[in-house]
C-alpha positions, -999 to +999 in steps of 0.1 A: +063-009+569+077+025+561+067+037+596+085+008+612+117+014+592+116+051+601+111+043+637+140+018+637+162+044+620+153+070+647+160+046+675+193+036+659+204+072+655+194+079+691+215+049+703+245+061+682+240+097+696+241+083+732+272+062+725+293+089+709+280+120+727+274+107+762+304+084+767+329+092+795+351+115+774+321+134+760+306+139+795+339+153+807+341+177+777+305+188+782+314+201+817+336+227+800+316+257+787+311+259+750+286+264+722+253+245+721+256+211+704+236+197+675+220+162+676+245+136+666+271+159+650+279+181+680+296+214+672+306+204+637+281+227+619+296+257+637+328+257+617+313+251+582+316+288+574+339+311+554+374+318+566+365+353+577+334+341+596+354+313+612+380+337+626+352+360+638+334+331+655+365+323+675+366+359+688+329+358+696+334+327+717+365+341+735+344+371+745+316+349+757+337+326+779+364+342+800+392+316+800+384+287+778+357+269+757+354+235+742+346+220+708+331+185+704+323+166+673+329+129+677+357+117+675+372+152+677+375+171+710+392+204+715+397+229+743+405+265+733+425+285+759+436+322+760+446+330+795+482+330+806+479+306+835+465+278+814+489+286+786+518+282+810+506+248+820+507+236+784+538+252+768+562+257+797+574+221+798+581+193+773+551+173+787+528+186+760+553+192+732+535+171+706+517+193+680+481+185+675+465+167+645+456+200+630+492+204+620+492+170+604+472+185+576+506+201+568+525+168+570+524+159+532+542+193+527+564+198+557+567+161+568+589+158+599+605+192+598+611+212+630+575+224+632+559+190+631+585+166+646+585+153+681+607+136+707+643+127+698+640+137+662+628+172+672+656+175+698+683+164+673+670+188+646+668+217+670+704+210+681+716+210+645+698+242+636+703+264+668+738+275+658+724+291+626+708+318+648+738+325+670+743+363+672+776+361+653+759+344+624+732+371+624+759+398+623+774+380+593+742+382+573+733+417+584+748+430+552+725+408+531+695+420+550+706+456+546+710+452+508+676+436+505+662+465+527+678+490+503+661+473+473+628+474+492+631+511+498+640+517+461+608+497+451+587+517+475+601+549+460+586+539+426+551+541+442+555+574+460+522+592+464+502+561+455+483+535+474+503+504+478+492+469+490+519+459+514+512+422+514+529+411+481+557+436+486+566+424+521+563+388+510+587+393+482+612+411+505+611+384+532+613+355+507+644+371+492+659+376+526+653+341+539+666+326+506+699+345+508+706+343+545+692+310+557+695+292+524+725+310+508+707+315+475+701+348+459+669+351+439+677+364+404+655+374+374+659+338+363+644+325+395+619+352+401+592+334+380+597+302+400+597+322+433+563+337+423+549+303+416+563+291+449+545+320+468+512+314+449+514+276+457+519+283+494+489+306+495+468+280+476+481+252+499+471+271+531+436+275+515+435+237+511+444+232+547+415+255+557+390+236+536+402+204+551+399+218+586+362+227+582+351+195+564+352+167+589+353+138+564+386+152+551+402+146+585+406+110+572+436+107+549+420+080+527+390+102+519+409+134+515+436+119+492+410+106+468+391+139+467+397+167+441+410+189+469+436+162+478+448+160+441+451+198+440+472+197+472+496+174+455+501+198+426+509+227+449+533+205+469+551+196+437+555+233+427+569+241+462+593+212+461+606+221+427+616+255+441+631+243+474+650+214+457+666+239+434+677+259+465+693+228+480+710+218+447+724+253+443+739+254+478+755+220+474+770+231+441+783+262+460+800+238+485+819+221+456+829+253+440+842+269+472+857+237+487+837+238+519+846+211+545+832+200+578+858+219+598+839+251+588+808+240+606+819+225+640+812+243+672+794+270+653+790+294+682+827+300+689+845+332+680+873+315+661+848+297+639+831+330+634+863+343+619+861+314+594+827+324+585+839+358+575+858+341+547+829+317+538+794+329+545+774+302+564+738+296+558+714+275+579+713+251+550+751+246+553+746+232+588+721+207+574+745+197+546+773+193+571+750+172+593+742+150+563+779+144+557+782+133+593+753+109+590+730+129+613+703+137+587+695+123+552+684+140+520+647+139+530+655+155+563+672+184+546+642+188+523+618+188+554+638+215+572+642+237+541+605+235+533+597+244+569+621+273+572+613+287+537+576+289+547+579+300+584+609+323+577+592+345+552+554+343+556+553+351+593+577+381+591+559+394+560+527+394+580+544+412+610+559+439+588+526+444+569+505+451+601+533+471+617+535+496+589+498+498+587+495+507+624+523+533+621+505+549+591+474+551+613+492+565+643+511+596+632+523+605+667+539+571+672+555+573+637+569+607+645+583+595+678+602+568+660+615+593+635+627+615+663+646+586+678+662+579+644+672+615+641+689+613+675+709+583+662+717+594+627+712+632+626+712+642+590+736+614+580+725+592+552+747+563+564+732+528+567+721+515+601+745+491+619+735+464+643+746+487+671+723+514+658+694+489+659+701+482+695+696+519+703+661+519+687+643+513+719+610+530+710+609+514+676+613+480+693+583+489+716+563+497+685+571+464+668+563+445+700+530+463+703+521+455+666+529+419+673+506+420+703+477+433+682+485+413+651+505+382+660+515+365+628+512+331+645+478+337+660+472+302+674+493+273+686+479+238+689+491+209+710+479+173+717+471+166+753+484+131+759+473+130+795+446+144+818+452+181+826+435+207+848+428+240+830+408+268+847+396+242+872+382+219+845+394+184+839+404+179+803+406+143+792+436+128+773+434+127+735+420+163+735+434+190+712+444+222+729+442+253+708+461+283+723+446+315+709+475+340+710+453+366+693+427+366+721+454+363+748+470+395+736+437+414+736+426+405+771+414+436+790+426+422+823+461+420+809+462+452+787+442+483+795+423+495+764+436+464+746+425+475+711+445+508+713+480+508+697+501+519+727+539+510+724+545+524+759+531+491+772+565+476+764+587+502+782+607+483+808+589+499+838+555+490+823+564+453+819+571+448+856+546+423+870+532+412+837+526+375+835+555+358+816+529+340+793+508+371+787+528+380+756+539+351+733+541+363+696+570+338+692+554+311+714+574+303+746+589+274+765+610+246+749+592+249+715+596+287+712+604+301+678+641+293+669+642+323+645+627+351+667+660+371+670+664+369+633+628+381+628+632+411+652+665+421+636+649+420+602+618+440+613+638+467+630+660+471+600+631+474+575+609+497+596+638+520+604+649+521+568+614+528+555+607+556+580+640+573+573+629+577+537+591+580+538+561+593+557+534+567+560+498+578+554+468+555+562+447+539+535+437+507+552+426+513+588+423+488+617+385+491+613+389+478+578+407+447+588+388+414+584+411+386+594+408+353+575+413+320+593+447+308+580+480+294+593+494+329+594+475+360+603+462+376+570+436+402+561+409+390+537+418+420+514+447+443+507+465+461+535+474+494+519+496+524+529+505+556+510+542+565+510+554+601+507+591+611+504+604+626+536+621+660+534+652+654+554+671+685+544+648+710+562+630+690+589+634+654+596+597+651+605+583+668+574 
């Protein structure tokens, strides 16, 4: 009897295996190269590892298969790409604009904000928010960024001669900057405690997202929401919302006190409106409030966009600054070349940098671009393929997730000679000629490119130049020490530390 039951069970499992792993879609996916599958569960066991191991596994697979590889674990199918030709097919048009289901793990938090929305809602929100990043608006808030940069330099001076973990320091700086510029709210001692809880909640929430990603049953909302992990997620979201709701409330109060009206926010890109903004500083949040008064967005919509921008606007830039400073500390010759460029601009003057000064920092810009190549803060992009598509001569069926691995794209030896070497000269104009337009995408590309990329570059140039004018950077953490942890934003699994020494500017700018 027992033998009969066991035999029936084996037969049943084999039938299920054939049905789910040898149907038409599964056969199409199996033609794409990829790791060996396990009976019944496909590639699912491959991803049940630690965050560091999962990130390393992706790099191993990218080195094994030249252009792409597949993942199959019924009902989930994914193709992973990291060559510019395939990437162009996916992100150069609006055909595959829909973000994949991986992002929907963020939906309880970010809801239908700009990162996750699709179709007409995404187009309308993008139209509302684009004026916030007009160059005139960036000029308006340059003073704010400069003041925050000065505070950062003063904080670094307190740690002169000591090892300092850049991660929390850069995160605090970028959170202050995004709050004051995009949200119009300055963090004070009163709000610093809630800001700390906010940052801790974001880090915890991204860990929850990772746990959900590697545990297939948690892909189903009903199962996840009833789990202890789902209940933890809700606590973190509550903490985050308390902070962002306060930001929105404070800005609306500012409207009342300063008698803002809709005329201040129409045709935001024009020069005459820019002159109005010199009287009344305009934040991204103001455009959302104005849109609400015109019936274009509701209170929930404002909350969605604020949550999205507060996260994306500080965490990604903090990651970029952290790895950039680490690389410059480990490459003294490149650091000195930037300082020489700064000396040519400022001489021995202690004046603050202007936007025009930043435009002259060509080599510094090359260094930042190169650091974003090696350590792109948004290291992968994921889209849903809603129709059949050809990638590297393989037919990928509809309903498949397409993961675009920016990290591996940027380290391809056929695109970048000695790809692991920090070489800013790659981004000199003459060396960019002929490079595939989708070979370098730290801010994504195509219609869904990063709306805040000019803001991010402005902020990074300002900070790195201010830091190097005051300090020499000495290595503590080296690139060989870096162990990236799988996360929404590129993070090291441990500290990223640098030693700061005061620069002797009176005798020799390079001492």
